[in-house]
C-alpha positions in Angstrom: 28.6 10.0 57.1 28.1 11.0 53.4 25.2 11.3 51.1 24.7 12.2 47.5 22.9 15.4 46.6 21.7 13.6 43.4 19.7 11.1 45.4 19.1 12.8 48.7 16.9 15.9 48.6 15.5 16.9 52.0 12.4 19.1 52.3 10.9 20.4 55.5 7.4 21.8 56.1 8.0 21.7 59.9 7.3 25.1 61.5 10.5 24.8 63.6 13.1 22.7 61.8 15.9 25.0 60.6 14.0 28.1 61.6 15.8 28.9 64.9 19.1 27.1 64.5 21.3 26.6 61.5 22.9 23.5 63.0 20.5 20.9 61.6 20.7 22.5 58.1 24.5 22.4 58.3 24.5 18.7 59.3 22.3 17.8 56.3 24.3 19.9 53.9 27.6 18.6 55.2 26.4 15.1 54.4 25.7 16.2 50.8 22.0 16.7 51.0 20.2 19.6 49.4 17.6 21.2 51.8 14.5 23.2 51.1 12.4 24.8 53.8 8.7 25.3 53.0 6.5 27.7 54.9 3.8 26.1 57.1 0.5 26.0 55.2 2.1 26.6 51.7 0.4 23.5 50.1 1.4 24.6 46.6 5.1 24.8 47.5 4.9 21.4 49.2 3.3 19.7 46.3 5.9 21.2 44.0 8.8 19.9 46.2 7.5 16.4 47.0 8.2 14.7 43.6 12.0 15.2 43.9 12.2 14.7 47.6 13.9 11.6 49.2 13.3 12.8 52.8 10.4 14.9 54.2 10.5 16.5 57.6 6.8 17.0 58.0 4.8 19.5 60.0 1.2 19.1 61.0 -0.3 18.4 57.5 -1.6 14.9 56.6 1.1 12.5 55.7 -1.1 10.0 53.9 -1.7 8.2 50.6 -3.1 11.4 49.0 -0.1 13.5 49.8 2.5 10.8 49.3 1.1 10.1 45.8 3.1 13.1 44.8 6.3 11.7 46.4 7.5 8.7 44.3 11.1 9.0 45.6 10.5 9.4 49.3 12.6 7.1 51.5 11.9 8.6 55.0 9.3 10.9 56.6 10.4 12.5 59.9 8.5 14.4 62.6 10.5 17.1 64.3 8.9 16.1 67.6 7.2 13.2 69.1 3.6 13.0 67.9 2.9 11.2 64.6 -0.9 11.2 64.7 -1.0 13.0 61.3 1.0 10.1 59.8 -0.8 7.2 58.1 1.6 4.7 59.5 -0.1 1.7 57.9 0.3 3.2 54.4 3.8 4.3 55.1 4.7 0.7 56.0 3.0 -0.6 52.9 5.1 1.8 50.8 8.3 0.8 52.6 8.8 4.4 53.7 10.8 4.7 56.9 9.5 7.0 59.7 11.4 8.7 62.4 10.5 11.1 65.2 12.1 12.6 68.3 10.3 11.3 71.4 11.0 13.0 74.7 13.0 15.8 73.2 10.6 18.5 74.3 9.4 16.9 77.5 10.9 19.5 79.8 9.5 22.6 78.0 6.1 21.1 77.8 6.2 20.3 81.5 7.4 23.8 82.3 4.5 25.2 80.3 2.0 22.9 81.9 3.0 24.0 85.4 2.9 27.6 84.3 -0.7 27.1 83.1 -1.6 25.5 86.4 -0.2 28.3 88.4 -1.8 31.0 86.2 -5.2 29.3 86.5 -5.0 28.4 90.2 -3.8 31.9 91.3 -6.0 33.8 88.9 -3.0 35.6 87.3 -4.7 36.4 84.0 -8.0 37.5 85.7 -6.1 39.8 87.9 -4.2 41.3 85.0 -7.5 42.0 83.2 -8.9 43.5 86.4 -6.0 45.9 86.8 -6.2 46.9 83.1 -9.9 47.7 83.7 -9.0 50.1 86.4 -9.9 47.8 89.3 -7.6 47.2 92.3 -7.8 44.5 94.8 -6.5 41.1 95.7 -7.4 38.0 93.7 -7.7 35.1 96.2 -6.4 32.1 94.3 -5.9 28.5 95.2 -2.6 27.4 96.6 -1.0 24.2 95.1 0.6 22.9 98.3 -1.3 19.8 99.4 -3.4 19.6 96.2 -3.6 16.5 94.0 -2.5 16.5 90.4 -3.9 13.8 88.2 -1.7 13.0 85.1 -3.4 11.1 82.3 -0.4 9.4 80.5 2.8 8.9 82.3 5.4 9.0 79.6 8.4 11.3 79.3 6.3 14.5 79.5 4.0 13.2 82.3 7.0 12.2 84.4 8.6 15.7 84.0 5.3 17.3 85.0 5.3 15.1 88.1 8.8 16.2 89.0 7.9 19.8 88.9 4.6 19.4 90.6 6.1 17.9 93.7 8.3 21.0 94.1 5.0 22.9 94.8 4.0 20.3 97.4 1.4 18.6 95.2 0.7 14.8 95.5 0.5 13.0 92.1 -1.7 10.3 90.9 -1.5 8.9 87.4 -3.4 6.7 84.9 -1.6 4.9 82.2 -2.1 1.2 81.3 1.4 1.0 79.9 3.3 2.5 82.9 5.5 0.1 84.8 5.9 -0.1 88.6 9.6 1.1 88.3 8.5 4.4 86.8 5.8 4.8 89.5 8.3 4.1 92.3 11.0 6.4 90.8 8.6 9.3 90.9 6.7 8.4 94.1 3.3 8.4 92.4 0.3 6.2 92.6 -1.5 4.6 89.6 -5.3 4.7 89.6 -8.1 4.1 87.1 -9.2 7.1 85.0 -12.5 7.5 86.8 -10.8 7.6 90.2 -8.2 10.1 89.0 -10.9 12.5 87.6 -12.9 12.3 90.9 -9.9 12.9 93.2 -7.7 15.3 91.3 -7.7 19.1 91.9 -5.9 19.5 88.6 -6.0 17.0 85.6 -3.3 17.2 83.0 -3.5 15.2 79.8 -0.3 13.8 78.3 -1.3 10.8 76.1 -0.8 10.5 72.3 -3.8 10.7 70.0 -4.9 7.3 68.8 -8.3 5.6 68.3 -8.2 4.4 71.9 -7.6 8.0 73.2 -9.8 10.0 70.8 -12.5 11.8 72.9 -11.0 10.2 76.0 -12.3 13.1 78.1 -15.9 14.0 77.2 -19.1 15.1 78.9 -19.3 12.1 81.2 -15.6 12.4 82.3 -15.9 16.1 82.9 -18.9 15.5 85.1 -16.8 13.4 87.4 -14.4 16.2 88.1 -14.9 18.5 91.2 -16.3 22.0 90.7 -13.0 23.5 91.8 -10.9 21.3 89.5 -8.7 22.6 86.6 -8.1 20.8 83.3 -4.9 21.1 81.2 -4.5 19.7 77.7 -1.1 20.1 76.0 -1.2 16.7 74.2 -3.5 16.7 71.2 -6.9 18.3 70.5 -8.8 15.2 69.6 -8.3 13.7 73.0 -10.7 16.2 74.6 -14.3 16.9 73.5 -14.1 20.7 73.1 -17.9 21.2 73.0 -18.2 19.3 76.2 -15.5 21.4 77.8 -17.1 24.6 76.6 -20.4 23.5 78.2 -18.7 22.5 81.4 -16.9 25.8 81.8 -20.0 27.8 80.9 -22.0 25.9 83.4 -19.3 26.1 86.1 -19.0 22.3 86.3 -15.2 22.8 86.5 -13.3 25.9 87.6 -11.0 26.4 84.6 -9.0 25.0 81.8 -5.9 25.7 79.7 -5.6 24.4 76.1 -2.5 24.5 73.9 -3.9 22.1 71.3 -7.1 21.9 69.4 -9.2 19.6 67.1 -8.6 22.2 64.3 -5.4 24.2 64.1 -5.1 27.1 63.8 -8.2 27.7 66.0 -11.0 29.0 63.7 -12.1 32.6 64.3 -15.6 31.4 65.0 -14.6 28.8 67.5 -16.9 28.9 70.6 -13.8 28.4 72.7 -12.8 32.0 72.1 -15.8 33.2 74.2 -15.7 30.6 77.0 -15.0 31.9 80.5 -12.1 30.7 82.7 -10.2 29.3 79.7 -6.6 30.0 78.8 -5.7 29.4 75.1 -2.3 29.2 73.4 -1.1 28.3 69.9 0.4 24.8 70.2 3.5 26.3 71.6 4.2 24.4 74.8 7.1 22.4 73.4 8.9 25.4 71.9 11.8 26.6 74.0 15.1 27.8 72.5 17.1 25.1 74.3 14.7 22.3 73.4 14.5 23.3 69.8 18.2 23.1 69.4 18.2 19.5 70.7 15.2 18.3 68.9 16.1 19.7 65.5 19.6 18.4 65.7 18.4 14.9 66.7 15.8 15.0 63.9 18.5 15.8 61.3 20.8 13.1 62.7 17.9 10.5 62.5 17.1 11.5 58.9 20.7 11.0 57.9 21.1 7.7 59.6 17.9 6.4 58.0 19.0 7.6 54.5 22.3 5.9 54.9 20.5 2.7 55.9 18.2 2.8 52.9 20.8 3.9 50.4 
């Protein structure tokens, strides 16, 4: 596969592409592409690079008409991951700009992280750590997972990996996903139910749907009120799916027992966010999908997809 450096200039504002492995950069350069890595949030550098770029591996910034007005030569925009909710797909199609992503590439690390959050919350690991650091000594009586019910909202690649791991702990799994087929349900021995029933029955609810107009604020005040007081909520999908104010109120009032969030409506999380002072809430910085092994696979596949698309549009 060959490409001309005169016509194929690849820029990346992804926080992971080419940062932890040289392999994707070597693939692009071996195909004749020039490559420029742009630091996350460096809008000036991005605007300077876009006019000459033919391929853009985007991060979390808006990929829309305003941004792409600076990119007259763009042929392909890629996401080094699955979610393209920051892409204006309608405008990209109108411009004839190809889009690529890497679905499922980080399913395992997100699933591992999800189960880690469930265990940490259920067993009170963080609370016990804080207690010991404060000079207190004594057991934290957590909730065992064996025999509990996990409700998975969205049963795609990540949801299915979470189900696999949860069954190892002896959890039963129910799911809600209008697009899931019976074959996938049978393969993982899970039951499909409506969202309301899932929220009412689950001891743990884990969200794994993409952000779209149909899923925005999918879990709000009314949905949280359906959950049991002992239930836990995990969101490692996208921030806009969960009403953060409603969650803060529910945790403060003790409507649910705890939650863990790796994604937020605004990222980075603002310093004045009320979530920072909410009890029984574990926060992390959109990091669930980042493991060394997964990054190697995802970034390589992203580079390969960019090259294939450039070759097709040459």
